VOPAGU-2260 file (C-alpha; in pm, 1 decimal, decimal comma):
REM VOPAGU-2260
SITE   aa  ch    i         X         Y         Z
SITE  MET   A    0      -0,1      -2,1      -1,7
SITE  ILE   A    1     108,8     358,9     -70,1
SITE  ALA   A    2      41,2     633,9     183,4
SITE  PHE   A    3     188,6     979,6     210,8
SITE  SER   A    4     394,8    1204,5     429,5
SITE  LYS   A    5     196,6    1358,1     721,0
SITE  ALA   A    6     -91,5    1117,9     651,7
SITE  PHE   A    7    -331,6    1038,3     931,6
SITE  HIS   A    8    -570,8     745,8     879,7
SITE  GLY   A    9    -659,6     653,6    1237,1
SITE  ARG   A   10    -522,3     486,1    1549,1
SITE  THR   A   11    -662,8     138,5    1509,3
SITE  SER   A   12    -447,6    -158,0    1406,2
SITE  LEU   A   13    -400,0    -152,4    1028,8
SITE  ALA   A   14    -511,4     210,8     985,4
SITE  VAL   A   15    -235,7     332,0    1210,5
SITE  ALA   A   16      20,6     149,2     999,2
SITE  ALA   A   17     -69,0     390,6     719,4
SITE  THR   A   18     -40,9     693,7     951,3
SITE  ASP   A   19     283,7     883,0     921,6
SITE  ASN   A   20     347,4     944,8    1287,8
SITE  LYS   A   21     568,9     706,3    1482,2
SITE  ASN   A   22     418,1     828,0    1811,6
SITE  TYR   A   23      93,2     646,9    1722,9
SITE  VAL   A   24     242,6     321,0    1596,2
SITE  ALA   A   25     303,8      43,6    1847,8
SITE  PRO   A   26     548,1    -239,3    1758,4
SITE  VAL   A   27     255,6    -475,7    1694,3
SITE  ASN   A   28     126,5    -238,5    1427,4
SITE  GLU   A   29     454,2    -190,0    1242,1
SITE  THR   A   30     471,2    -333,1     894,5
SITE  ASP   A   31     690,2    -314,9     582,8
SITE  ASN   A   32     382,3    -329,5     363,4
SITE  VAL   A   33     314,2      47,2     363,5
SITE  LEU   A   34     528,6     277,4     152,6
SITE  PHE   A   35     524,7     647,4     250,9
SITE  LEU   A   36     579,7     888,1     -38,7
SITE  PRO   A   37     596,6    1270,9     -47,6
SITE  PHE   A   38     248,8    1428,7     -53,5
SITE  ASN   A   39     153,6    1591,7    -383,9
SITE  ASP   A   40     463,1    1455,4    -559,1
SITE  GLU   A   41     339,1    1305,8    -884,7
SITE  GLN   A   42     684,7    1201,7   -1007,0
SITE  ALA   A   43     762,6    1008,5    -685,7
SITE  LEU   A   44     428,8     832,1    -717,7
SITE  ALA   A   45     484,4     742,4   -1083,7
SITE  ASP   A   46     839,4     617,5   -1009,1
SITE  CYS   A   47     712,5     400,7    -725,4
SITE  PHE   A   48     447,7     238,2    -941,7
SITE  GLU   A   49     698,7     183,8   -1220,3
SITE  GLU   A   50     939,5      15,2    -982,2
SITE  GLN   A   51     686,7    -189,2    -780,0
SITE  GLY   A   52     436,1    -255,5   -1058,3
SITE  ASN   A   53     147,3    -481,2    -969,8
SITE  GLU   A   54     290,2    -539,5    -620,7
SITE  ILE   A   55     107,0    -224,3    -511,3
SITE  SER   A   56    -235,7    -316,2    -383,4
SITE  SER   A   57    -371,3      31,1    -315,2
SITE  VAL   A   58    -317,6     401,6    -255,6
SITE  ILE   A   59    -479,3     576,5      39,8
SITE  VAL   A   60    -495,9     956,9      49,5
SITE  GLU   A   61    -680,1    1236,3     226,3
SITE  GLY   A   62    -828,5    1499,2      -3,2
SITE  ILE   A   63    -719,8    1751,2     256,9
SITE  GLN   A   64    -484,3    1634,9     529,8
SITE  GLY   A   65    -634,0    1717,2     865,4
SITE  VAL   A   66    -405,5    1613,5    1150,1
SITE  GLY   A   67    -111,0    1663,4     914,1
SITE  GLY   A   68    -174,0    2040,3     901,3
SITE  ILE   A   69    -453,3    2117,9     649,5
SITE  ASN   A   70    -255,8    2028,2     338,5
SITE  VAL   A   71    -473,7    2027,0      26,5
SITE  ALA   A   72    -414,2    1752,8    -229,3
SITE  ASP   A   73    -350,4    1897,2    -576,7
SITE  GLU   A   74    -621,4    1808,9    -825,9
SITE  ASP   A   75    -359,5    1684,5   -1074,7
SITE  PHE   A   76    -211,0    1469,4    -800,2
SITE  LEU   A   77    -545,3    1300,1    -728,9
SITE  ARG   A   78    -598,1    1247,3   -1101,9
SITE  LYS   A   79    -252,2    1089,2   -1125,1
SITE  ILE   A   80    -345,5     847,5    -847,1
SITE  ARG   A   81    -655,2     747,4   -1041,2
SITE  GLU   A   82    -456,6     703,1   -1362,3
SITE  LEU   A   83    -185,3     490,5   -1204,8
SITE  CYS   A   84    -435,4     280,2   -1003,4
SITE  ASP   A   85    -620,1     204,3   -1324,2
SITE  LYS   A   86    -299,3     119,6   -1511,9
SITE  TYR   A   87    -162,6    -112,4   -1240,6
SITE  LYS   A   88    -499,8    -246,5   -1112,0
SITE  ALA   A   89    -457,3     -96,7    -766,3
SITE  VAL   A   90    -738,7      33,2    -542,2
SITE  TYR   A   91    -775,3     406,8    -490,0
SITE  ILE   A   92    -890,2     470,8    -129,1
SITE  ALA   A   93   -1020,6     820,6     -50,2
SITE  ASP   A   94    -997,7     890,0     321,2
SITE  SER   A   95   -1287,8    1130,8     373,2
SITE  VAL   A   96   -1329,4    1102,8     744,1
SITE  GLN   A   97   -1227,9    1464,3     814,3
SITE  CYS   A   98   -1245,2    1621,9     471,4
SITE  GLY   A   99   -1572,3    1463,9     358,1
SITE  TYR   A  100   -1941,5    1514,8     420,1
SITE  GLY   A  101   -1954,7    1863,4     272,7
SITE  ARG   A  102   -1679,0    2020,7     476,8
SITE  SER   A  103   -1483,4    2137,1     170,3
SITE  GLY   A  104   -1784,5    2270,0     -14,0
SITE  LYS   A  105   -1820,3    1947,5    -213,2
SITE  PHE   A  106   -1948,3    1624,8     -56,9
SITE  PHE   A  107   -1602,5    1467,7     -79,9
SITE  SER   A  108   -1301,8    1697,7    -110,5
SITE  HIS   A  109   -1156,8    1445,0    -356,6
SITE  ASP   A  110   -1439,1    1547,7    -593,3
SITE  PHE   A  111   -1248,9    1864,9    -691,3
SITE  ALA   A  112   -1028,0    1643,4    -906,8
SITE  GLY   A  113   -1324,7    1518,7   -1110,5
SITE  VAL   A  114   -1243,0    1147,0   -1066,9
SITE  ASN   A  115   -1395,0     874,7    -853,0
SITE  ALA   A  116   -1215,2     667,0    -593,3
SITE  ASP   A  117   -1279,6     293,2    -548,5
SITE  ILE   A  118   -1339,3     320,4    -171,6
SITE  TYR   A  119   -1445,4     619,0      38,4
SITE  THR   A  120   -1417,6     612,1     417,3
SITE  MET   A  121   -1655,8     828,5     622,4
SITE  ALA   A  122   -1718,7     916,2     991,1
SITE  LYS   A  123   -1714,6    1222,6    1223,6
SITE  GLY   A  124   -1955,3    1460,6    1053,2
SITE  MET   A  125   -2153,8    1167,9     921,1
SITE  GLY   A  126   -2344,6    1153,4    1250,0
SITE  ASN   A  127   -2299,3    1511,3    1368,6
SITE  GLY   A  128   -2142,1    1388,6    1688,5
SITE  PHE   A  129   -2326,8    1057,6    1715,7
SITE  PRO   A  130   -2079,4     770,2    1671,3
SITE  VAL   A  131   -2124,2     631,0    1320,1
SITE  ALA   A  132   -1896,3     545,3    1031,6
SITE  GLY   A  133   -1922,2     389,0     694,6
SITE  ILE   A  134   -1753,4     319,3     363,0
SITE  ILE   A  135   -1865,8     342,9       1,4
SITE  ILE   A  136   -1729,4      70,6    -224,6
SITE  ALA   A  137   -1740,3      90,8    -608,4
SITE  PRO   A  138   -1952,7    -179,9    -778,4
SITE  HIS   A  139   -1658,4    -337,3    -952,1
SITE  ILE   A  140   -1527,3    -457,5    -612,8
SITE  LYS   A  141   -1751,4    -756,8    -557,3
SITE  PRO   A  142   -1868,0    -812,5    -202,2
SITE  ARG   A  143   -1867,6   -1147,7     -21,2
SITE  HIS   A  144   -2211,8   -1136,0     131,7
SITE  PHE   A  145   -2255,5   -1171,1     507,2
SITE  GLN   A  146   -1880,7   -1143,3     573,8
SITE  LEU   A  147   -1871,6    -772,5     655,7
SITE  GLY   A  148   -2011,6    -758,2    1007,0
SITE  THR   A  149   -1952,9    -572,3    1332,2
SITE  THR   A  150   -2107,5    -586,2    1675,2
SITE  PHE   A  151   -2281,7    -252,0    1629,4
SITE  GLY   A  152   -2311,8    -262,8    1249,5
SITE  GLY   A  153   -2644,7    -139,8    1117,1
SITE  ASN   A  154   -2739,5      17,7    1450,3
SITE  HIS   A  155   -3086,0     169,1    1396,3
SITE  LEU   A  156   -3018,9     488,4    1594,8
SITE  ALA   A  157   -2691,2     551,0    1419,0
SITE  CYS   A  158   -2855,6     502,4    1078,8
SITE  ALA   A  159   -3133,8     746,6    1177,8
SITE  ALA   A  160   -2876,7    1002,8    1285,7
SITE  ALA   A  161   -2684,2     964,5     958,0
SITE  LEU   A  162   -2999,0    1004,4     749,6
SITE  ALA   A  163   -3099,6    1314,0     948,5
SITE  VAL   A  164   -2760,2    1468,7     882,8
SITE  LEU   A  165   -2793,7    1415,8     509,1
SITE  GLU   A  166   -3139,0    1575,4     517,3
SITE  ILE   A  167   -3013,2    1881,5     704,3
SITE  ILE   A  168   -2711,1    1920,0     473,8
SITE  GLU   A  169   -2950,4    1930,9     178,6
SITE  GLU   A  170   -3232,7    2134,3     333,0
SITE  GLU   A  171   -3011,7    2403,2     485,4
SITE  LYS   A  172   -2771,8    2408,9     187,3
SITE  LEU   A  173   -2477,2    2357,9     425,0
SITE  MET   A  174   -2223,4    2283,1     151,3
SITE  GLY   A  175   -2297,2    2623,8      -2,1
SITE  ASN   A  176   -2265,5    2776,6     342,3
SITE  ALA   A  177   -1926,9    2611,3     387,0
SITE  VAL   A  178   -1808,2    2769,3      60,8
SITE  MET   A  179   -1940,2    3116,6     149,0
SITE  ILE   A  180   -1829,5    3136,4     513,4
SITE  GLY   A  181   -1505,4    2955,9     438,0
SITE  LYS   A  182   -1414,3    3214,9     173,6
SITE  TYR   A  183   -1495,1    3495,2     418,7
SITE  LEU   A  184   -1268,6    3337,4     685,3
SITE  ARG   A  185    -979,4    3276,6     449,1
SITE  ASP   A  186    -998,8    3629,4     305,1
SITE  GLU   A  187    -998,2    3780,3     650,5
SITE  LEU   A  188    -717,2    3557,7     773,3
SITE  GLU   A  189    -505,3    3646,8     470,0
SITE  ASN   A  190    -539,0    4013,9     565,2
SITE  ILE   A  191    -382,4    3953,0     906,4
SITE  PRO   A  192     -10,7    4002,3     836,5
SITE  GLU   A  193     110,7    3791,8    1131,7
SITE  LEU   A  194     -54,9    3476,2     998,1
SITE  LYS   A  195     122,1    3276,2     726,3
SITE  ARG   A  196      19,9    3025,3     462,9
SITE  VAL   A  197    -358,5    3046,2     500,8
SITE  ARG   A  198    -500,8    2745,4     318,5
SITE  GLY   A  199    -783,5    2501,2     293,1
SITE  ARG   A  200   -1120,1    2458,4     131,4
SITE  GLY   A  201   -1467,7    2538,2     262,5
SITE  LEU   A  202   -1472,0    2516,3     640,3
SITE  MET   A  203   -1150,8    2318,7     668,4
SITE  ILE   A  204    -890,5    2590,6     711,9
SITE  GLY   A  205    -536,1    2609,8     846,2
SITE  PHE   A  206    -271,4    2873,4     895,5
SITE  ASP   A  207      80,6    2895,8    1034,9
SITE  VAL   A  208     153,8    3084,0    1354,0
SITE  PRO   A  209     497,5    3245,5    1405,2
SITE  GLU   A  210     699,4    3172,3    1717,9
SITE  GLU   A  211     618,7    3507,4    1874,9
SITE  LEU   A  212     247,2    3412,5    1868,1
SITE  LYS   A  213     298,0    3057,4    1994,8
SITE  ASP   A  214      41,0    3113,4    2271,1
SITE  LEU   A  215    -234,0    3224,8    2032,1
SITE  ARG   A  216    -434,5    2901,8    2033,4
SITE  LYS   A  217    -411,5    2871,2    2410,4
SITE  ASN   A  218    -519,6    3231,8    2458,5
SITE  LEU   A  219    -814,8    3189,2    2221,9
SITE  LEU   A  220    -930,7    2902,8    2442,0
SITE  TRP   A  221    -880,0    3058,4    2784,5
SITE  ASN   A  222    -958,6    3421,9    2711,3
SITE  GLN   A  223   -1218,1    3398,2    2430,8
SITE  LYS   A  224   -1360,4    3049,9    2497,9
SITE  ILE   A  225   -1289,4    2958,2    2134,2
SITE  PHE   A  226   -1160,8    2606,1    2078,5
SITE  THR   A  227    -951,8    2535,5    1767,9
SITE  GLY   A  228    -752,3    2238,3    1645,7
SITE  GLU   A  229    -378,2    2229,3    1600,3
SITE  ALA   A  230    -108,9    2051,4    1405,5
SITE  ARG   A  231     228,6    2071,9    1561,7
SITE  PRO   A  232     451,6    2258,3    1569,4
SITE  ASN   A  233     279,7    2577,6    1451,2
SITE  VAL   A  234     -49,8    2522,9    1269,6
SITE  ILE   A  235    -395,9    2628,2    1392,1
SITE  ARG   A  236    -675,0    2423,4    1232,5
SITE  LEU   A  237   -1033,2    2549,5    1194,0
SITE  LEU   A  238   -1306,0    2289,1    1150,6
SITE  PRO   A  239   -1624,8    2458,0    1271,2
SITE  SER   A  240   -1986,5    2355,2    1227,6
SITE  LEU   A  241   -2099,6    2358,2     864,6
SITE  ALA   A  242   -2393,0    2570,5     994,4
SITE  LEU   A  243   -2153,4    2846,1    1107,8
SITE  LYS   A  244   -2316,5    3187,1    1065,0
SITE  LYS   A  245   -2147,2    3494,3     924,0
SITE  ARG   A  246   -2176,7    3678,3    1253,7
SITE  ASP   A  247   -2002,9    3390,8    1434,7
SITE  ALA   A  248   -1720,1    3399,2    1181,4
SITE  GLU   A  249   -1695,1    3779,1    1233,8
SITE  ASP   A  250   -1679,3    3726,6    1610,9
SITE  PHE   A  251   -1398,2    3476,5    1565,1
SITE  ILE   A  252   -1192,1    3712,1    1348,2
SITE  ASP   A  253   -1243,0    3995,7    1598,6
SITE  ALA   A  254   -1134,1    3768,8    1888,4
SITE  LEU   A  255    -833,2    3649,0    1688,1
SITE  LYS   A  256    -720,9    4000,7    1612,2
SITE  GLU   A  257    -765,5    4100,4    1976,4
SITE  GLU   A  258    -545,8    3816,8    2101,1
SITE  ILE   A  259    -282,9    3885,0    1837,2
SITE  GLN   A  260    -275,3    4250,3    1942,9
SITE  LEU   A  261    -238,8    4150,9    2310,0
SITE  LEU   A  262      48,8    3915,4    2227,8
SITE  ASN   A  263     223,6    4174,2    2015,3
SITE  SER   A  264     198,8    4422,5    2297,0
SITE  GLY   A  265     334,2    4173,6    2549,1
SITE  GLN   A  266       8,1    4127,7    2735,8
SITE  SER   A  267     -99,4    3769,0    2781,7
SITE  GLY   A  268    -431,4    3843,5    2947,3
SITE  GLY   A  269    -364,3    3617,8    3245,1
SITE  VAL   A  270    -372,4    3293,1    3061,4
SITE  SER   A  271    -400,4    2964,2    3250,0
SITE  PRO   A  272    -128,2    2699,8    3222,2
SITE  THR   A  273     -64,0    2531,5    2887,2
SITE  ILE   A  274    -297,2    2248,5    2791,6
SITE  ASN   A  275    -254,6    1974,3    2536,4
SITE  ALA   A  276    -576,8    1941,6    2338,6
SITE  GLY   A  277    -522,8    1882,2    1969,9
SITE  MET   A  278    -859,4    1740,8    1872,5
SITE  SER   A  279   -1092,4    1947,8    1657,1
SITE  THR   A  280   -1466,3    1962,1    1603,6
SITE  GLU   A  281   -1559,7    1795,1    1275,5
SITE  SER   A  282   -1940,2    1810,0    1291,6
SITE  VAL   A  283   -2217,1    1933,8    1072,4
SITE  GLY   A  284   -2395,1    2140,3    1335,9
SITE  LYS   A  285   -2235,4    2167,8    1675,3
């Protein structure tokens, strides 16, 4: 299997083997069967396929890397994955757990490339906070009936929650809202000179924080009661509700500017001790 630098595909057994972070991988999960290539490097991908040929079973990729720091997959890169998987009969796996379900402004962020994957993985926003996950498998991958089972598979409440989320996404036009509010946030963030490399799609946004503002995320939490994600060492990740209103986005920008001004002036605002909380909210409507 091919995975990519800064990839995060989960903490469970085989998924963590495809996660590019040694801190998550226990010896029992280590394997030589996953090759990590540079993200967005088409030539490295083509060279690997040419060298390994039909030994490659699959390629797994996030349309936008979440834990890795909000790194957007180039559309040409995703198209190259599709092309090479077709040529060498490998499976294209689109990890859409964080970047799917409308967060990018399209249902799957991989859709910006205009090609289909063979398998899509989904969770998080799928149930708007209720625990549920699923996969979509292309018809050409033939199932072995009654062999895909889990203890809680097909849970009626989880299925009801997932259906309700889809209905709300459609009725409230939340993908369009993600595009509109996401553009507003990115435009405003780009106009703050202290912040670097503002990037992302829809309501999945990241930016780099310079060393002199290293307490920014902590201060947003303690002083403004605003919780954001992070990707170490210096990235703040924004993954708010897809139902985020313009006024809430404006309040966030005002709070962000206030905390940056305080840090620039040497005032910390009496912040509590440092915490370690790197998880983000990936829900449809918090």
